C-alpha positions in Angstrom: 46.7 106.0 91.9 50.5 106.3 91.1 52.8 104.0 92.9 55.7 105.5 94.7 59.2 104.3 95.5 59.3 101.0 93.6 60.8 99.7 90.4 59.0 99.5 87.1 56.3 96.9 87.2 55.5 97.6 90.8 57.6 94.9 92.3 59.3 97.1 94.9 62.2 95.7 96.8 61.3 92.1 95.8 62.5 92.9 92.3 65.7 94.3 93.7 66.3 91.1 95.6 65.7 89.0 92.5 68.1 91.2 90.6 70.8 90.8 93.2 70.4 87.0 93.2 70.6 87.0 89.4 73.8 89.2 89.6 75.4 86.9 92.2 74.5 83.9 90.0 76.1 85.5 87.0 79.2 86.4 89.0 79.6 82.8 90.1 79.1 81.6 86.5 81.7 84.1 85.2 84.2 83.0 87.8 83.7 79.4 86.7 84.0 80.3 83.0 87.2 82.2 83.7 88.7 79.2 85.5 87.7 77.0 82.5 89.4 79.5 80.1 92.6 79.3 82.1 92.8 75.5 81.3 91.9 76.0 77.6 94.5 75.7 74.8 94.4 76.8 71.2 96.8 75.4 68.6 97.6 77.3 65.4 99.9 76.4 62.5 101.7 78.2 59.7 103.6 77.1 56.6 101.4 74.1 56.0 102.0 72.8 59.6 105.8 73.5 59.6 105.3 75.7 62.6 102.9 74.9 65.4 102.1 77.2 68.4 99.9 76.5 71.4 98.5 79.4 73.4 96.8 79.0 76.8 93.7 80.7 78.1 95.8 83.2 80.1 97.2 84.4 76.7 100.6 82.8 77.1 102.5 80.7 74.6 102.8 77.2 75.9 104.8 75.7 73.1 106.3 76.3 69.7 107.2 73.3 67.5 109.2 73.9 64.3 109.6 71.1 61.7 113.4 70.7 61.0 112.6 71.0 57.3 111.4 74.6 57.9 114.9 75.6 59.0 116.7 76.9 56.0 119.8 79.0 56.9 119.4 80.7 53.5 115.9 81.9 54.4 115.6 82.7 58.1 113.1 85.5 57.3 110.6 82.9 56.1 110.9 80.9 59.3 110.5 84.1 61.4 107.4 85.0 59.4 105.9 81.5 59.9 106.6 81.7 63.7 105.1 85.2 63.9 102.0 84.1 61.9 101.4 81.0 64.1 101.9 83.0 67.3 99.5 85.7 66.3 96.9 83.2 65.1 97.1 81.2 68.3 96.6 84.3 70.4 93.8 85.5 68.2 92.1 82.1 68.3 92.4 81.9 72.1 91.0 85.3 72.5 88.0 84.4 70.3 87.4 81.1 72.2 87.6 83.0 75.5 85.2 85.7 74.3 82.7 83.0 73.1 82.9 81.2 76.5 82.3 84.5 78.4 79.5 85.5 76.1 77.7 82.2 76.8 77.5 83.4 80.5 76.8 87.1 79.9 74.4 86.6 77.1 76.5 88.9 75.0 76.4 91.8 77.4 79.6 93.9 77.3 80.9 94.0 80.8 83.9 96.4 81.2 87.1 94.7 82.4 86.1 91.2 81.5 88.1 90.8 78.3 
């Protein structure tokens, strides 16, 4: 005889309750992970360490340190390129670290609006 009104596996509303608990647990874990990410930092360098940039988990630049030896009035373009490279690498790195942390919670599921 066919079962009516339930979910696959015949669990009925019990499965729905378990799914809701699991969703609430994941939501709490995601909130915790997002809080942890806010406190994370990622440091990137360019020019053999002449330029160092630190990005935070909220995708902001926390600091830029330029070695005085990198400052050549005759070659400002090189310094600008090094700063740009270090900033982009810091933001890319922080984005990757954030995604890895969130994937550890979601099991790799793509949840729209998370990242």
